[in-house]
Every structure is written in structure tokens, then in C-alpha cells.
C-alpha positions in Angstrom: 22.4 18.4 22.8 23.9 14.9 22.5 24.3 13.5 19.0 22.1 10.6 17.8 24.0 7.4 17.4 23.9 5.9 13.9 22.9 2.3 13.3 21.9 0.4 10.2 18.7 -1.5 9.7 17.3 -3.8 6.9 14.3 -2.3 5.2 13.0 -5.8 4.3 13.0 -7.5 7.6 14.1 -4.9 10.2 17.3 -6.5 11.4 19.8 -4.0 13.0 23.5 -3.9 12.3 26.3 -1.7 13.8 27.8 -1.1 10.3 26.7 -1.1 6.7 26.9 -4.2 4.7 25.7 -5.2 1.2 23.7 -8.3 2.2 21.3 -8.8 5.0 22.3 -12.0 7.0 18.7 -12.7 8.2 16.6 -12.4 5.1 19.3 -12.6 2.4 18.3 -9.4 0.5 20.9 -7.2 -1.1 21.2 -3.4 -0.8 18.3 -3.1 1.8 20.4 -2.0 4.8 20.0 1.8 5.5 21.4 4.1 8.0 19.1 5.6 10.6 19.3 7.3 14.0 18.7 4.8 16.7 19.3 6.3 20.1 20.9 9.4 21.8 24.4 9.1 23.1 25.0 10.4 26.6 21.5 9.4 27.7 21.0 7.8 31.2 21.2 4.1 31.0 18.9 3.4 33.9 15.6 4.7 35.3 16.8 4.9 39.0 16.7 8.8 39.1 13.1 9.5 38.3 10.1 7.9 40.0 7.3 6.9 37.7 3.6 7.0 38.3 1.6 4.0 39.6 -0.2 1.8 37.1 -4.0 1.6 37.5 -4.6 -2.2 38.1 -8.0 -3.9 37.8 -9.2 -7.4 38.8 -9.7 -10.0 36.2 -13.3 -10.6 37.5 -14.2 -6.9 37.1 -17.1 -6.3 34.8 -16.1 -5.5 31.3 -17.5 -2.5 29.5 -17.6 -3.8 26.0 -18.0 -1.4 23.1 -20.2 -2.7 20.3 -18.4 -3.5 17.0 -18.8 -1.2 14.0 -20.2 -3.0 11.0 -18.7 -1.7 7.9 -21.6 -2.8 5.7 -19.3 -5.2 3.8 -20.1 -8.6 5.2 -17.0 -10.3 3.9 -14.8 -7.7 5.4 -16.6 -8.0 8.8 -16.2 -11.7 8.5 -12.5 -11.6 8.0 -12.2 -9.3 11.0 -14.2 -11.6 13.2 -17.5 -9.8 13.4 -16.8 -6.1 12.5 -14.4 -3.3 13.5 -13.5 -3.2 17.2 -13.2 0.5 18.5 -9.7 1.5 19.3 -8.0 -1.2 17.2 -5.3 -0.9 14.7 -5.7 -2.9 11.4 -2.9 -3.4 9.0 -3.9 -4.3 5.4 -1.2 -5.6 3.0 -1.3 -6.8 -0.6 0.3 -6.5 -4.1 0.2 -3.3 -5.9 -3.2 -2.9 -7.8 -4.9 -5.8 -6.0 -7.6 -3.6 -4.6 -6.6 -2.5 -1.1 -7.5 1.2 -1.6 -10.8 0.3 -3.4 -11.9 -2.0 -0.5 -11.1 0.5 2.2 -12.8 3.3 0.3 -16.0 1.2 -0.2 -15.9 0.3 3.5 -15.4 4.0 4.7 -18.1 5.1 2.3 -20.5 2.6 3.6 -19.7 3.5 7.2 -20.1 7.3 6.5 -23.5 6.6 4.8 -24.7 5.0 8.1 -23.9 8.3 9.9 -20.4 7.5 11.3 -17.6 10.1 11.1 -15.0 8.6 8.9 -11.7 10.1 7.5 -9.7 8.9 4.6 -6.1 10.2 4.4 -3.9 9.3 1.4 -0.2 10.1 1.0 -0.1 8.7 -2.5 -3.1 10.2 -4.4 -4.7 13.6 -4.7 -8.2 14.3 -3.5 -9.4 14.6 -7.0 -8.2 11.0 -7.8 -9.9 9.6 -4.9 -13.1 11.4 -5.7 -13.0 10.0 -9.3 -12.7 6.5 -7.9 -15.5 7.2 -5.4 -17.7 8.3 -8.4 -16.9 5.1 -10.2 -17.8 3.1 -7.1 -21.1 4.9 -6.7 -19.9 6.5 -3.5 -19.9 10.3 -4.7 -22.7 11.1 -2.3 -21.1 9.6 0.8 -20.2 12.2 3.5 -16.7 10.8 3.8 -13.8 13.3 4.7 -10.7 13.1 2.5 -7.3 14.4 3.0 -4.0 14.3 1.4 -1.0 14.5 3.8 2.2 12.8 4.5 3.3 14.7 7.7 2.5 12.6 10.8 2.4 15.8 12.9 -0.2 17.4 10.7 -2.3 14.3 10.5 -2.4 13.8 14.3 -3.3 17.5 14.8 -6.1 17.2 12.4 -7.4 13.9 14.0 -7.2 15.4 17.5 -9.4 18.3 16.6 -13.0 18.1 18.0 -14.7 14.8 18.5 -12.7 11.5 17.6 -13.7 10.0 14.3 -15.1 6.5 14.3 -12.6 5.2 11.7 -9.4 6.6 9.9 -7.7 5.1 6.9 -4.0 5.9 6.3 -2.9 5.0 2.8 0.0 4.2 3.2 2.2 3.9 6.1 5.4 4.0 4.0 4.5 7.5 2.8 4.3 9.1 6.2 7.2 10.8 7.9 7.8 12.1 11.4 9.9 15.3 11.3 11.8 14.4 14.5 13.2 11.3 12.9 16.3 11.7 10.7 15.6 9.5 7.9 13.5 9.2 4.7 9.9 8.0 4.6 9.5 4.4 4.3 12.6 3.6 6.2 12.5 1.1 9.2 12.7 4.0 11.8 10.0 6.2 10.2 7.7 3.2 9.7 8.1 2.2 13.3 7.7 5.6 14.8 4.6 6.6 12.6 2.9 3.3 13.4 3.5 3.7 17.2 2.0 7.1 17.1 -1.1 6.1 15.1 -1.7 3.1 17.4 -1.4 5.3 20.4 -3.9 7.6 19.0 -6.3 4.7 18.3 -6.1 3.4 21.9 -6.4 6.9 23.4 -9.4 8.1 21.4 -11.2 4.8 20.6 -10.8 5.2 16.9 -10.4 2.3 14.4 -7.2 3.0 12.5 -6.9 1.0 9.2 -3.2 1.2 7.9 -2.3 0.2 4.3 1.2 -1.4 4.1 3.3 -2.0 0.8 4.5 -5.5 0.4 7.9 -6.9 -0.8 8.5 -9.0 -3.9 7.9 -12.1 -1.6 4.5 -10.9 -0.5 5.5 -9.9 2.9 4.5 -6.4 4.4 7.7 -4.2 3.8 9.3 -2.5 6.8 10.2 -3.8 10.2 8.7 -7.2 11.3 7.7 -5.5 14.6 5.0 -3.6 12.7 2.9 -6.6 12.5 3.4 -7.3 16.2 2.3 -3.8 17.1 -1.1 -3.8 15.4 -4.2 -5.8 16.4 -5.2 -7.3 13.2 -3.1 -8.1 10.0 -5.1 -8.7 6.8 -3.6 -9.8 3.5 -5.3 -9.1 0.2 -4.6 -12.0 -2.1 -5.4 -12.8 -5.6 -4.2 -13.3 -9.1 -4.6 -10.5 -11.6 -5.6 -12.9 -14.2 -8.6 -13.9 -12.1 -11.4 -11.8 -10.9 -11.5 -13.3 -7.4 -9.8 -11.5 -4.3 -9.2 -13.2 -1.1 -9.1 -11.1 2.2 -7.3 -13.3 4.7 -6.7 -12.6 8.4 -3.2 -13.9 9.5 -3.4 -12.3 12.9 -6.5 -11.1 14.9 -6.6 -10.3 18.6 -10.5 -10.1 18.4 -11.3 -13.1 16.2 -10.0 -16.2 14.6 -6.9 -16.3 12.3 -7.0 -17.7 8.7 -10.6 -16.4 8.4 -11.2 -15.3 4.8 -13.6 -12.9 2.9 -14.1 -13.4 -0.8 -14.6 -10.7 -3.3 -15.1 -10.4 -7.1 -13.4 -7.5 -8.9 -15.7 -5.8 -11.3 -15.7 -2.5 -13.1 -17.7 -0.9 -10.4 -15.6 -2.1 -7.6 -15.3 -5.1 -5.4 -18.5 -7.3 -5.0 -18.9 -9.7 -2.2 -19.1 -13.4 -2.9 -21.4 -15.1 -0.5 -21.0 -18.6 -2.0 -17.3 -18.8 -3.2 -17.5 -22.6 -3.6 -20.1 -22.3 -6.4 -17.9 -19.8 -8.2 -14.6 -21.5 -7.9 -16.3 -24.6 -9.5 -18.1 -22.8 -12.1 -15.7 -24.0 -14.9 -15.1 -27.4 -13.3 -14.6 -30.1 -16.0 -16.5 -33.1 -14.7 -14.9 -35.9 -16.7 -11.4 -34.5 -17.4 -8.4 -36.5 -16.2 -6.1 -34.6 -13.9 -8.8 -32.7 -12.1 -10.1 -33.1 -8.5 -12.4 -31.2 -6.3 -11.0 -30.6 -2.8 -13.2 -30.0 0.1 -11.3 -27.5 2.3 -11.7 -25.3 5.3 -10.6 -21.7 5.3 -11.0 -20.2 8.9 -14.6 -21.3 9.8 -15.8 -21.4 6.1 -15.9 -24.6 4.1 -14.7 -24.1 0.6 -14.8 -26.4 -2.5 -12.1 -25.7 -5.1 -10.7 -27.4 -8.1 -7.1 -28.8 -8.1 -5.6 -29.4 -11.6 -2.5 -31.6 -12.2 -0.5 -32.4 -15.3 2.0 -35.2 -15.3 4.1 -35.7 -18.4 7.0 -38.0 -19.0 10.4 -36.2 -19.3 13.9 -37.1 -20.6 15.5 -34.2 -18.7 17.9 -34.9 -15.8 15.9 -32.6 -13.5 12.2 -32.8 -14.4 10.3 -29.6 -14.0 8.0 -28.9 -11.0 5.7 -25.9 -11.2 3.1 -25.1 -8.5 0.6 -22.3 -8.4 -1.6 -21.9 -5.3 0.0 -24.6 -3.0 3.2 -25.2 -1.2 6.0 -26.5 -3.4 7.6 -28.4 -0.5 4.3 -30.2 0.3 4.0 -31.2 -3.5 7.6 -32.7 -3.2 6.7 -34.7 -0.2 3.5 -36.1 -1.9 5.5 -37.0 -4.9 8.1 -38.8 -2.8 5.5 -40.8 -0.9 3.9 -41.9 -4.2 7.2 -43.0 -5.5 8.5 -44.8 -2.3 5.2 -46.3 -1.1 3.3 -46.9 -4.2 6.1 -47.1 -6.9 4.5 -44.8 -9.4 7.8 -43.6 -10.8 6.9 -39.8 -10.8 10.5 -38.8 -10.3 11.0 -39.0 -14.1 8.1 -36.9 -14.9 7.4 -33.2 -15.3 4.7 -32.2 -12.8 2.4 -29.1 -13.0 -0.1 -28.3 -10.2 -2.6 -25.4 -10.1 -5.3 -24.4 -7.7 -8.1 -23.0 -9.9 -9.4 -19.5 -9.3 -6.2 -18.0 -7.9 -6.8 -19.3 -4.4 -3.9 -20.2 -2.2 -4.3 -23.4 -0.1 -2.1 -24.1 2.9 -3.8 -26.9 4.9 -2.4 -30.5 4.8 -5.9 -31.9 4.1 -5.2 -31.1 0.4 -2.6 -34.0 0.3 -5.0 -36.7 -0.9 -6.8 -34.4 -3.4 -3.4 -33.5 -4.9 -2.5 -37.2 -5.0 -5.7 -38.1 -6.6 -5.3 -35.5 -9.3 -1.7 -36.6 -10.0 -2.8 -40.3 -10.3 -5.7 -39.3 -12.5 -3.4 -37.4 -14.9 -0.7 -40.1 -15.0 -3.3 -42.9 -15.7 -5.4 -40.7 -17.9 -8.5 -41.8 -15.9 -11.0 -39.3 -14.5 -12.3 -39.3 -11.1 -15.9 -40.6 -10.7 -18.5 -37.7 -11.2 -19.6 -35.5 -8.4 -16.7 -36.6 -6.0 -14.9 -34.6 -3.5 -11.6 -35.6 -1.9 -9.8 -34.6 1.3 -7.2 -36.1 3.8 -3.6 -35.7 5.1 -0.9 -38.1 3.9 1.9 -39.1 6.2 5.4 -40.1 5.2 4.6 -43.6 5.8 1.8 -43.7 3.3 -1.0 -43.6 5.7 -3.9 -41.3 5.2 -4.9 -39.4 8.4 -8.2 -37.9 9.3 -8.5 -34.1 9.4 -10.6 -31.6 11.3 -14.2 -30.5 10.5 -15.0 -33.5 8.2 -18.8 -33.0 8.7 -18.6 -29.3 7.6 -16.7 -30.4 4.5 -19.3 -32.9 3.6 -22.2 -30.6 4.2 -20.8 -28.1 1.8 -20.3 -30.8 -0.8 -23.9 -32.0 -0.4 -25.2 -28.4 -0.7 -23.5 -28.0 -4.0 -24.8 -31.4 -5.4 -21.8 -33.7 -4.8 -22.8 -37.4 -4.2 -19.5 -39.1 -3.3 -16.5 -38.4 -1.0 -13.2 -40.0 -0.7 -11.7 -39.4 2.6 -9.8 -41.0 5.6 -11.6 -43.1 8.2 -13.2 -41.0 10.8 -15.1 -42.7 13.9 -16.6 -39.4 14.8 -18.3 -38.7 11.4 -21.9 -37.9 11.6 -24.7 -38.8 9.3 -24.3 -37.7 5.7 -26.1 -38.2 2.4 -22.9 -38.7 0.5 -21.6 -42.1 -0.5 -18.3 -42.2 1.4 -15.3 -44.2 0.3 -12.6 -44.3 3.2 -9.0 -44.9 2.5 -6.4 -45.8 5.2 -3.3 -46.0 3.0 -2.3 -44.3 -0.2 -2.2 -47.7 -1.9 -6.1 -47.9 -1.5 -6.4 -44.8 -3.8 -3.7 -46.1 -6.2 -5.7 -49.4 -6.7 -8.5 -47.2 -8.2 -6.3 -45.9 -10.9 -3.9 -48.6 -11.4 -5.7 -51.9 -10.6 -3.0 -54.0 -12.1 -0.2 -52.4 -10.1 -1.3 -53.4 -6.7 
């Protein structure tokens, strides 16, 4: 038998090297490059000797036999997935340790099994007694969910192939599994790739929904080879700050639905509760007349969401003033500060700036630029925004305020929550609204509201 060739791969990003080195050139991590078996030497390089079988081709116009989606019984999870679980799909769920991944999937499998569906929960990290204790705390001790504790991929697949195929299977987690024909430790690049491939093949072959839990790195990315996220059909990230009770389930990839769709949960002593109106909860402690606060009307997937943005600007004598951001892109904040300095002359370059998105939510859309700018100006001038006002709009480097998508949905959400005024860019396609709309075309139009003598 020919020897397996040795290669080296980074456990953080999956980059492959011919020899070991201390630092990965692609991701910059140290001591993450590990040896693993990559191929068999002496194997034929081509496929010219053996003839393969023909692929069964179908026409694009051929009638599609659709399988109905499985509704998990948790509406926020079904929303993030685009309408439920698709039979035969592979779903990867990632998140920080202790954020609630196992709790969410145990609740989903328990709800499915109570509806009469055959579901299996396999854990490589906990004993069955531990899972049963958690199920009792969640009120699921009576659910006919099948539990298993195993790390051998061969044993898991043998168990799943016995009898009728289960409707859904949870693997918690992929980093604990090992394939006995791969010469490397569990959690390495080669083991994760092989185990994921076999589980996805099982899902496609038997029509079972396979939900795979993945550990994350210190940067919040799913650990293991990057190809893992390309192999699965859906990638869900479970986000949240441990200091807040809110948890956000965000779809960053979905072959059967929209990306950036979110589900909102509240962590309680009895498990994760769904939040049907997250805007109301995110604004529960909103200070109406406090300088430095602004309500941003955002869009997460197809869901309009109102959230409070808090800013604190303080004069500093340090050579390099401090910039601290929680819940927003620090690069985007640097751009907004530069525009306010260059186009409006506010002199923020000599100030410490602290920015926070309340509730532990992470915002990524550019429509938050104007709300951030309004919060910064409000803090700098110690002037509060008018009561019951929402703000949204994108700021360009020239100082122009550009229109954003789904303005009507943002205003409808603000109206539903009792807001009466909106500051936004001009939009010719805007429909009728009950709100008093103040349009701004340049950032100086907003500056004049806080610093009337400066313009």
C-alpha cells in the first residue's frame, strides 16, 4: 500500500502548505498549522483508464417534485431559515461558547418530535444525562426525542442508516467527530472536512435535515476549513452579548431563502423565548430626552428593526484620541468622523469617541451613517434630538446624504411604535406616511440643527 503524503494546513482558515511554519500567511494566526494526510502517493493522476457511469440529466422545464418544509415549531428559527427546514439540507450553526446553540437546537428537535417527527440528537461533548437535565429545565422531558453520545463518524452513520431515515439530526459538534480512516486528531482540517462531507452526503441521500454545530474562533468565525461553509446549504450565526438577554440568529448563507434574515430570542431561565416584536424590546429603556442618543430605523433581512444608538464625545488632550465601538463597524465610524471633520468642520479629531448599539445588536448596513452622525452631534452639542424621532440615511465621502432601500417599511415600523417624526434623505418614491418627514440632502443640513451658529 502506498504511503500517504504529508501536508500542512491551517486549522483557522484551511490554507495548505508544503512544510510547517509558525505563522499562517493568509489569516496571520500563529501555531495553527498542523500536519495531516492529504493524498496517496503513487495514485494515478488521470481518469483515463476507468470509464464512469453516465449522469442522469433532466430538463430545466421538467415538473419539480417539491417536498414540504418542516416547521420546527419555533417561528423565529423558521424565519431565519427562510420558511422552515428543507428536507435533505445541511445547516451549519455557529456561535460563541455558551451563547445558546445547543439549547436552541434541543428546543427545536423537542418541538419537532412532539409533532410526531422522528428526530435524533447526537452529542460528542455531553453525556445523555446532561442533555436530559437540560431538557427537563426546558420543559421537554416528555418529548420522544432520541439521544445519543458518540464521536465516531462510522458508528453515527451506521446508526442513522438503520431503518427509516429520521426527519432531522443534530450533530453537536462537528469538531468532536473523527473518521477512523483519516490519520489526524478530531477537530483538524482534514477530519472536519471528511466528517462534514459524509454527513452532507447522508442528508442528500436519505432526505434528512442535518443540523451541524460548529465551534468558532476568537474572531467569531466558524473554526476549521473555510470550505466547510461552502459545502453546507445554510450557515447560521448565533450572536449576542452575554451581558444582554437578547440573542440574534442570523443567516449569512441560505440556498433556500434570503441572507441576512434574523430571528430574535430572549434568554431566560427556562430556555430561549421568541421575540415577535424586537423593536419594542430594544427600545424599552430608551431615554427620550438624553443627549447622545438616537433611534435608528434599520432593516435586518426582510424585518424592519428600530434600535437605539448611543454616542459619547469627550474632549481629549491625548495625541491619539480613543475610539471604542460596540455593535458597529469601526472603519465605518472612522469614515463618518472624517466626513464630519472635513465637510462640517466639527473638530472631532481631537475627541474621544465612544459608540454603542443598545441591546447587543450588531448593525452592518450603511443606512446607519446618518443616525450615528446625529448621535455624535447630539453628544458634542449636548442637545437632545426632538422627541419621537427616527433617523436613517447613508453618508457619502462628499458629505451628501443618499437614499436607502425600503424607506417605506422603516417608516411603517416607526409609526407602529408611536414615533411621529423622521429625519431621512430625499426619496422621490416615498409613499404616504403619517410621520412628519424632515429630509436632508447634505450633512450640513443636519449640522445646522445642532450648531445653528456654525453654518
